[in-house]
PDB file with one MODEL, atoms N, CA, C and O in Angstrom:
MODEL        1
ATOM      1  N   MET A   1     -69.013 146.236  39.781  1.00  0.00           N
ATOM      2  CA  MET A   1     -67.608 146.399  39.500  1.00  0.00           C
ATOM      3  C   MET A   1     -67.122 147.771  39.966  1.00  0.00           C
ATOM      4  O   MET A   1     -66.056 147.893  40.569  1.00  0.00           O
ATOM      5  N   PHE A   2     -67.928 148.807  39.675  1.00  0.00           N
ATOM      6  CA  PHE A   2     -67.532 150.149  40.091  1.00  0.00           C
ATOM      7  C   PHE A   2     -67.372 150.220  41.606  1.00  0.00           C
ATOM      8  O   PHE A   2     -66.410 150.793  42.118  1.00  0.00           O
ATOM      9  N   LEU A   3     -68.330 149.626  42.311  1.00  0.00           N
ATOM     10  CA  LEU A   3     -68.300 149.690  43.767  1.00  0.00           C
ATOM     11  C   LEU A   3     -67.060 149.007  44.338  1.00  0.00           C
ATOM     12  O   LEU A   3     -66.465 149.501  45.296  1.00  0.00           O
ATOM     13  N   LEU A   4     -66.674 147.891  43.762  1.00  0.00           N
ATOM     14  CA  LEU A   4     -65.451 147.214  44.205  1.00  0.00           C
ATOM     15  C   LEU A   4     -64.231 148.101  44.015  1.00  0.00           C
ATOM     16  O   LEU A   4     -63.403 148.234  44.916  1.00  0.00           O
ATOM     17  N   ALA A   5     -64.126 148.703  42.847  1.00  0.00           N
ATOM     18  CA  ALA A   5     -62.991 149.589  42.570  1.00  0.00           C
ATOM     19  C   ALA A   5     -63.033 150.809  43.480  1.00  0.00           C
ATOM     20  O   ALA A   5     -61.999 151.248  43.982  1.00  0.00           O
ATOM     21  N   PHE A   6     -64.218 151.354  43.693  1.00  0.00           N
ATOM     22  CA  PHE A   6     -64.380 152.521  44.559  1.00  0.00           C
ATOM     23  C   PHE A   6     -63.920 152.212  45.975  1.00  0.00           C
ATOM     24  O   PHE A   6     -63.193 152.997  46.584  1.00  0.00           O
ATOM     25  N   ARG A   7     -64.343 151.072  46.493  1.00  0.00           N
ATOM     26  CA  ARG A   7     -63.962 150.680  47.860  1.00  0.00           C
ATOM     27  C   ARG A   7     -62.463 150.448  48.002  1.00  0.00           C
ATOM     28  O   ARG A   7     -61.916 150.589  49.096  1.00  0.00           O
ATOM     29  N   ALA A   8     -61.797 150.094  46.912  1.00  0.00           N
ATOM     30  CA  ALA A   8     -60.359 149.837  46.963  1.00  0.00           C
ATOM     31  C   ALA A   8     -59.537 151.129  47.007  1.00  0.00           C
ATOM     32  O   ALA A   8     -58.349 151.101  47.328  1.00  0.00           O
ATOM     33  N   LEU A   9     -60.170 152.252  46.685  1.00  0.00           N
ATOM     34  CA  LEU A   9     -59.461 153.533  46.682  1.00  0.00           C
ATOM     35  C   LEU A   9     -59.197 154.010  48.107  1.00  0.00           C
ATOM     36  O   LEU A   9     -59.922 153.649  49.033  1.00  0.00           O
ATOM     37  N   PRO A  10     -58.150 154.828  48.279  1.00  0.00           N
ATOM     38  CA  PRO A  10     -57.935 155.451  49.592  1.00  0.00           C
ATOM     39  C   PRO A  10     -59.091 156.387  49.937  1.00  0.00           C
ATOM     40  O   PRO A  10     -59.774 156.887  49.043  1.00  0.00           O
ATOM     41  N   GLN A  11     -59.309 156.622  51.222  1.00  0.00           N
ATOM     42  CA  GLN A  11     -60.424 157.442  51.687  1.00  0.00           C
ATOM     43  C   GLN A  11     -60.427 158.822  51.044  1.00  0.00           C
ATOM     44  O   GLN A  11     -61.494 159.305  50.665  1.00  0.00           O
ATOM     45  N   ASP A  12     -59.279 159.476  50.906  1.00  0.00           N
ATOM     46  CA  ASP A  12     -59.258 160.824  50.331  1.00  0.00           C
ATOM     47  C   ASP A  12     -59.685 160.815  48.867  1.00  0.00           C
ATOM     48  O   ASP A  12     -60.311 161.770  48.407  1.00  0.00           O
ATOM     49  N   ALA A  13     -59.365 159.769  48.137  1.00  0.00           N
ATOM     50  CA  ALA A  13     -59.785 159.656  46.737  1.00  0.00           C
ATOM     51  C   ALA A  13     -61.292 159.425  46.656  1.00  0.00           C
ATOM     52  O   ALA A  13     -61.961 159.993  45.793  1.00  0.00           O
ATOM     53  N   ARG A  14     -61.829 158.595  47.551  1.00  0.00           N
ATOM     54  CA  ARG A  14     -63.279 158.365  47.576  1.00  0.00           C
ATOM     55  C   ARG A  14     -64.014 159.652  47.903  1.00  0.00           C
ATOM     56  O   ARG A  14     -65.033 159.963  47.286  1.00  0.00           O
ATOM     57  N   THR A  15     -63.509 160.395  48.861  1.00  0.00           N
ATOM     58  CA  THR A  15     -64.126 161.671  49.232  1.00  0.00           C
ATOM     59  C   THR A  15     -64.135 162.625  48.049  1.00  0.00           C
ATOM     60  O   THR A  15     -65.144 163.281  47.787  1.00  0.00           O
ATOM     61  N   LYS A  16     -63.028 162.706  47.339  1.00  0.00           N
ATOM     62  CA  LYS A  16     -62.936 163.595  46.176  1.00  0.00           C
ATOM     63  C   LYS A  16     -63.950 163.204  45.105  1.00  0.00           C
ATOM     64  O   LYS A  16     -64.594 164.076  44.522  1.00  0.00           O
ATOM     65  N   ILE A  17     -64.099 161.927  44.841  1.00  0.00           N
ATOM     66  CA  ILE A  17     -65.059 161.457  43.834  1.00  0.00           C
ATOM     67  C   ILE A  17     -66.476 161.834  44.243  1.00  0.00           C
ATOM     68  O   ILE A  17     -67.253 162.324  43.424  1.00  0.00           O
ATOM     69  N   ILE A  18     -66.813 161.606  45.509  1.00  0.00           N
ATOM     70  CA  ILE A  18     -68.155 161.935  45.989  1.00  0.00           C
ATOM     71  C   ILE A  18     -68.403 163.436  45.898  1.00  0.00           C
ATOM     72  O   ILE A  18     -69.486 163.862  45.497  1.00  0.00           O
ATOM     73  N   GLU A  19     -67.412 164.236  46.264  1.00  0.00           N
ATOM     74  CA  GLU A  19     -67.556 165.690  46.165  1.00  0.00           C
ATOM     75  C   GLU A  19     -67.805 166.124  44.724  1.00  0.00           C
ATOM     76  O   GLU A  19     -68.635 166.996  44.470  1.00  0.00           O
ATOM     77  N   GLU A  20     -67.091 165.520  43.787  1.00  0.00           N
ATOM     78  CA  GLU A  20     -67.280 165.848  42.371  1.00  0.00           C
ATOM     79  C   GLU A  20     -68.679 165.454  41.898  1.00  0.00           C
ATOM     80  O   GLU A  20     -69.331 166.202  41.169  1.00  0.00           O
ATOM     81  N   LEU A  21     -69.126 164.285  42.317  1.00  0.00           N
ATOM     82  CA  LEU A  21     -70.445 163.815  41.900  1.00  0.00           C
ATOM     83  C   LEU A  21     -71.560 164.716  42.422  1.00  0.00           C
ATOM     84  O   LEU A  21     -72.470 165.078  41.676  1.00  0.00           O
ATOM     85  N   ILE A  22     -71.489 165.077  43.697  1.00  0.00           N
ATOM     86  CA  ILE A  22     -72.587 165.874  44.252  1.00  0.00           C
ATOM     87  C   ILE A  22     -72.527 167.328  43.823  1.00  0.00           C
ATOM     88  O   ILE A  22     -73.508 168.057  43.974  1.00  0.00           O
ATOM     89  N   SER A  23     -71.405 167.760  43.294  1.00  0.00           N
ATOM     90  CA  SER A  23     -71.336 169.136  42.791  1.00  0.00           C
ATOM     91  C   SER A  23     -71.869 169.240  41.362  1.00  0.00           C
ATOM     92  O   SER A  23     -72.087 170.343  40.862  1.00  0.00           O
ATOM     93  N   ASP A  24     -72.081 168.099  40.704  1.00  0.00           N
ATOM     94  CA  ASP A  24     -72.624 168.075  39.346  1.00  0.00           C
ATOM     95  C   ASP A  24     -74.153 168.067  39.442  1.00  0.00           C
ATOM     96  O   ASP A  24     -74.740 167.099  39.926  1.00  0.00           O
ATOM     97  N   GLU A  25     -74.789 169.135  38.986  1.00  0.00           N
ATOM     98  CA  GLU A  25     -76.242 169.293  39.116  1.00  0.00           C
ATOM     99  C   GLU A  25     -77.014 168.150  38.448  1.00  0.00           C
ATOM    100  O   GLU A  25     -78.015 167.680  38.988  1.00  0.00           O
ATOM    101  N   ASP A  26     -76.557 167.707  37.286  1.00  0.00           N
ATOM    102  CA  ASP A  26     -77.258 166.623  36.587  1.00  0.00           C
ATOM    103  C   ASP A  26     -77.196 165.318  37.377  1.00  0.00           C
ATOM    104  O   ASP A  26     -78.192 164.600  37.469  1.00  0.00           O
ATOM    105  N   VAL A  27     -76.042 165.013  37.941  1.00  0.00           N
ATOM    106  CA  VAL A  27     -75.895 163.796  38.745  1.00  0.00           C
ATOM    107  C   VAL A  27     -76.771 163.902  39.989  1.00  0.00           C
ATOM    108  O   VAL A  27     -77.438 162.938  40.365  1.00  0.00           O
ATOM    109  N   TRP A  28     -76.772 165.071  40.627  1.00  0.00           N
ATOM    110  CA  TRP A  28     -77.581 165.281  41.821  1.00  0.00           C
ATOM    111  C   TRP A  28     -79.062 165.068  41.513  1.00  0.00           C
ATOM    112  O   TRP A  28     -79.767 164.424  42.290  1.00  0.00           O
ATOM    113  N   GLU A  29     -79.539 165.601  40.391  1.00  0.00           N
ATOM    114  CA  GLU A  29     -80.942 165.413  40.007  1.00  0.00           C
ATOM    115  C   GLU A  29     -81.250 163.942  39.767  1.00  0.00           C
ATOM    116  O   GLU A  29     -82.320 163.461  40.141  1.00  0.00           O
ATOM    117  N   ASP A  30     -80.321 163.226  39.144  1.00  0.00           N
ATOM    118  CA  ASP A  30     -80.527 161.793  38.918  1.00  0.00           C
ATOM    119  C   ASP A  30     -80.603 161.031  40.239  1.00  0.00           C
ATOM    120  O   ASP A  30     -81.432 160.134  40.393  1.00  0.00           O
ATOM    121  N   LEU A  31     -79.741 161.385  41.190  1.00  0.00           N
ATOM    122  CA  LEU A  31     -79.770 160.734  42.498  1.00  0.00           C
ATOM    123  C   LEU A  31     -81.078 161.018  43.220  1.00  0.00           C
ATOM    124  O   LEU A  31     -81.661 160.119  43.827  1.00  0.00           O
ATOM    125  N   GLU A  32     -81.538 162.253  43.161  1.00  0.00           N
ATOM    126  CA  GLU A  32     -82.824 162.600  43.783  1.00  0.00           C
ATOM    127  C   GLU A  32     -83.966 161.805  43.154  1.00  0.00           C
ATOM    128  O   GLU A  32     -84.844 161.307  43.859  1.00  0.00           O
ATOM    129  N   ALA A  33     -83.951 161.689  41.839  1.00  0.00           N
ATOM    130  CA  ALA A  33     -84.997 160.940  41.141  1.00  0.00           C
ATOM    131  C   ALA A  33     -84.970 159.466  41.542  1.00  0.00           C
ATOM    132  O   ALA A  33     -86.021 158.855  41.736  1.00  0.00           O
ATOM    133  N   ALA A  34     -83.781 158.901  41.664  1.00  0.00           N
ATOM    134  CA  ALA A  34     -83.654 157.496  42.050  1.00  0.00           C
ATOM    135  C   ALA A  34     -84.166 157.266  43.467  1.00  0.00           C
ATOM    136  O   ALA A  34     -84.835 156.267  43.734  1.00  0.00           O
ATOM    137  N   VAL A  35     -83.856 158.178  44.369  1.00  0.00           N
ATOM    138  CA  VAL A  35     -84.329 158.052  45.750  1.00  0.00           C
ATOM    139  C   VAL A  35     -85.849 158.185  45.802  1.00  0.00           C
ATOM    140  O   VAL A  35     -86.519 157.422  46.497  1.00  0.00           O
ATOM    141  N   LEU A  36     -86.385 159.143  45.074  1.00  0.00           N
ATOM    142  CA  LEU A  36     -87.835 159.326  45.038  1.00  0.00           C
ATOM    143  C   LEU A  36     -88.522 158.092  44.471  1.00  0.00           C
ATOM    144  O   LEU A  36     -89.524 157.631  45.017  1.00  0.00           O
ATOM    145  N   TRP A  37     -87.989 157.557  43.380  1.00  0.00           N
ATOM    146  CA  TRP A  37     -88.566 156.352  42.779  1.00  0.00           C
ATOM    147  C   TRP A  37     -88.549 155.196  43.777  1.00  0.00           C
ATOM    148  O   TRP A  37     -89.545 154.487  43.927  1.00  0.00           O
ATOM    149  N   GLU A  38     -87.433 155.007  44.450  1.00  0.00           N
ATOM    150  CA  GLU A  38     -87.323 153.915  45.424  1.00  0.00           C
ATOM    151  C   GLU A  38     -88.334 154.105  46.552  1.00  0.00           C
ATOM    152  O   GLU A  38     -88.957 153.144  47.003  1.00  0.00           O
ATOM    153  N   HIS A  39     -88.491 155.324  46.997  1.00  0.00           N
ATOM    154  CA  HIS A  39     -89.405 155.623  48.096  1.00  0.00           C
ATOM    155  C   HIS A  39     -90.861 155.373  47.701  1.00  0.00           C
ATOM    156  O   HIS A  39     -91.657 154.937  48.532  1.00  0.00           O
ATOM    157  N   ARG A  40     -91.214 155.642  46.452  1.00  0.00           N
ATOM    158  CA  ARG A  40     -92.612 155.572  46.019  1.00  0.00           C
ATOM    159  C   ARG A  40     -92.956 154.315  45.220  1.00  0.00           C
ATOM    160  O   ARG A  40     -94.076 154.197  44.723  1.00  0.00           O
ATOM    161  N   LYS A  41     -92.026 153.380  45.085  1.00  0.00           N
ATOM    162  CA  LYS A  41     -92.233 152.238  44.186  1.00  0.00           C
ATOM    163  C   LYS A  41     -93.399 151.339  44.570  1.00  0.00           C
ATOM    164  O   LYS A  41     -93.939 150.635  43.717  1.00  0.00           O
ATOM    165  N   ASP A  42     -93.794 151.349  45.836  1.00  0.00           N
ATOM    166  CA  ASP A  42     -94.883 150.479  46.272  1.00  0.00           C
ATOM    167  C   ASP A  42     -96.236 151.191  46.308  1.00  0.00           C
ATOM    168  O   ASP A  42     -97.237 150.599  46.710  1.00  0.00           O
ATOM    169  N   GLU A  43     -96.268 152.445  45.894  1.00  0.00           N
ATOM    170  CA  GLU A  43     -97.536 153.173  45.871  1.00  0.00           C
ATOM    171  C   GLU A  43     -98.417 152.642  44.738  1.00  0.00           C
ATOM    172  O   GLU A  43     -97.919 152.156  43.722  1.00  0.00           O
ATOM    173  N   PRO A  44     -99.731 152.742  44.933  1.00  0.00           N
ATOM    174  CA  PRO A  44    -100.635 152.303  43.853  1.00  0.00           C
ATOM    175  C   PRO A  44    -100.383 153.117  42.583  1.00  0.00           C
ATOM    176  O   PRO A  44    -100.041 154.299  42.640  1.00  0.00           O
ATOM    177  N   ARG A  45    -100.558 152.463  41.450  1.00  0.00           N
ATOM    178  CA  ARG A  45    -100.334 153.123  40.170  1.00  0.00           C
ATOM    179  C   ARG A  45    -101.649 153.276  39.429  1.00  0.00           C
ATOM    180  O   ARG A  45    -102.600 152.526  39.652  1.00  0.00           O
ATOM    181  N   MET A  46    -101.686 154.263  38.542  1.00  0.00           N
ATOM    182  CA  MET A  46    -102.832 154.404  37.649  1.00  0.00           C
ATOM    183  C   MET A  46    -102.301 154.862  36.297  1.00  0.00           C
ATOM    184  O   MET A  46    -101.288 155.555  36.208  1.00  0.00           O
ATOM    185  N   SER A  47    -103.001 154.462  35.265  1.00  0.00           N
ATOM    186  CA  SER A  47    -102.594 154.859  33.920  1.00  0.00           C
ATOM    187  C   SER A  47    -102.877 156.341  33.720  1.00  0.00           C
ATOM    188  O   SER A  47    -103.633 156.942  34.484  1.00  0.00           O
ATOM    189  N   PHE A  48    -102.285 156.917  32.714  1.00  0.00           N
ATOM    190  CA  PHE A  48    -102.507 158.317  32.413  1.00  0.00           C
ATOM    191  C   PHE A  48    -103.974 158.556  32.061  1.00  0.00           C
ATOM    192  O   PHE A  48    -104.558 159.565  32.457  1.00  0.00           O
ATOM    193  N   ASP A  49    -104.560 157.627  31.320  1.00  0.00           N
ATOM    194  CA  ASP A  49    -105.986 157.742  30.972  1.00  0.00           C
ATOM    195  C   ASP A  49    -106.859 157.724  32.223  1.00  0.00           C
ATOM    196  O   ASP A  49    -107.814 158.494  32.322  1.00  0.00           O
ATOM    197  N   GLU A  50    -106.539 156.856  33.175  1.00  0.00           N
ATOM    198  CA  GLU A  50    -107.295 156.819  34.429  1.00  0.00           C
ATOM    199  C   GLU A  50    -107.142 158.137  35.188  1.00  0.00           C
ATOM    200  O   GLU A  50    -108.113 158.663  35.733  1.00  0.00           O
ATOM    201  N   TYR A  51    -105.929 158.661  35.220  1.00  0.00           N
ATOM    202  CA  TYR A  51    -105.681 159.936  35.877  1.00  0.00           C
ATOM    203  C   TYR A  51    -106.526 161.045  35.245  1.00  0.00           C
ATOM    204  O   TYR A  51    -107.165 161.824  35.952  1.00  0.00           O
ATOM    205  N   LEU A  52    -106.525 161.112  33.918  1.00  0.00           N
ATOM    206  CA  LEU A  52    -107.297 162.148  33.237  1.00  0.00           C
ATOM    207  C   LEU A  52    -108.781 162.019  33.530  1.00  0.00           C
ATOM    208  O   LEU A  52    -109.460 163.024  33.740  1.00  0.00           O
ATOM    209  N   ALA A  53    -109.293 160.792  33.545  1.00  0.00           N
ATOM    210  CA  ALA A  53    -110.708 160.572  33.830  1.00  0.00           C
ATOM    211  C   ALA A  53    -111.037 161.001  35.263  1.00  0.00           C
ATOM    212  O   ALA A  53    -112.069 161.628  35.506  1.00  0.00           O
ATOM    213  N   GLU A  54    -110.165 160.664  36.197  1.00  0.00           N
ATOM    214  CA  GLU A  54    -110.382 161.058  37.594  1.00  0.00           C
ATOM    215  C   GLU A  54    -110.316 162.566  37.744  1.00  0.00           C
ATOM    216  O   GLU A  54    -111.124 163.158  38.459  1.00  0.00           O
ATOM    217  N   ARG A  55    -109.379 163.175  37.087  1.00  0.00           N
ATOM    218  CA  ARG A  55    -109.228 164.643  37.142  1.00  0.00           C
ATOM    219  C   ARG A  55    -110.462 165.336  36.563  1.00  0.00           C
ATOM    220  O   ARG A  55    -110.963 166.309  37.126  1.00  0.00           O
ATOM    221  N   GLU A  56    -110.937 164.825  35.442  1.00  0.00           N
ATOM    222  CA  GLU A  56    -112.109 165.395  34.805  1.00  0.00           C
ATOM    223  C   GLU A  56    -113.341 165.257  35.721  1.00  0.00           C
ATOM    224  O   GLU A  56    -114.146 166.182  35.829  1.00  0.00           O
ATOM    225  N   ALA A  57    -113.477 164.099  36.374  1.00  0.00           N
ATOM    226  CA  ALA A  57    -114.604 163.869  37.260  1.00  0.00           C
ATOM    227  C   ALA A  57    -114.573 164.822  38.458  1.00  0.00           C
ATOM    228  O   ALA A  57    -115.623 165.265  38.924  1.00  0.00           O
ATOM    229  N   ARG A  58    -113.386 165.134  38.952  1.00  0.00           N
ATOM    230  CA  ARG A  58    -113.265 166.066  40.087  1.00  0.00           C
ATOM    231  C   ARG A  58    -113.614 167.487  39.688  1.00  0.00           C
ATOM    232  O   ARG A  58    -114.079 168.264  40.523  1.00  0.00           O
ATOM    233  N   GLN A  59    -113.400 167.839  38.441  1.00  0.00           N
ATOM    234  CA  GLN A  59    -113.650 169.209  37.972  1.00  0.00           C
ATOM    235  C   GLN A  59    -115.121 169.460  37.669  1.00  0.00           C
ATOM    236  O   GLN A  59    -115.540 170.609  37.535  1.00  0.00           O
ATOM    237  N   GLU A  60    -115.893 168.408  37.563  1.00  0.00           N
ATOM    238  CA  GLU A  60    -117.323 168.563  37.238  1.00  0.00           C
ATOM    239  C   GLU A  60    -118.130 168.892  38.444  1.00  0.00           C
ATOM    240  O   GLU A  60    -119.347 169.055  38.347  1.00  0.00           O
TER     241      GLU A  60
ENDMDL
END
């Protein structure tokens, strides 16, 4: 719904909204996190316990 309304706005209004969004540090961090998540979503996963066990094994 937001995207439909956004697209209906004049170009200068859309530009202003985007400028406001990217100037907000919290919004920018959320966008970065979303992009990173999307980029890494197909990487193999391991549980925290598995990570700790692997880390401990490397330190020995």
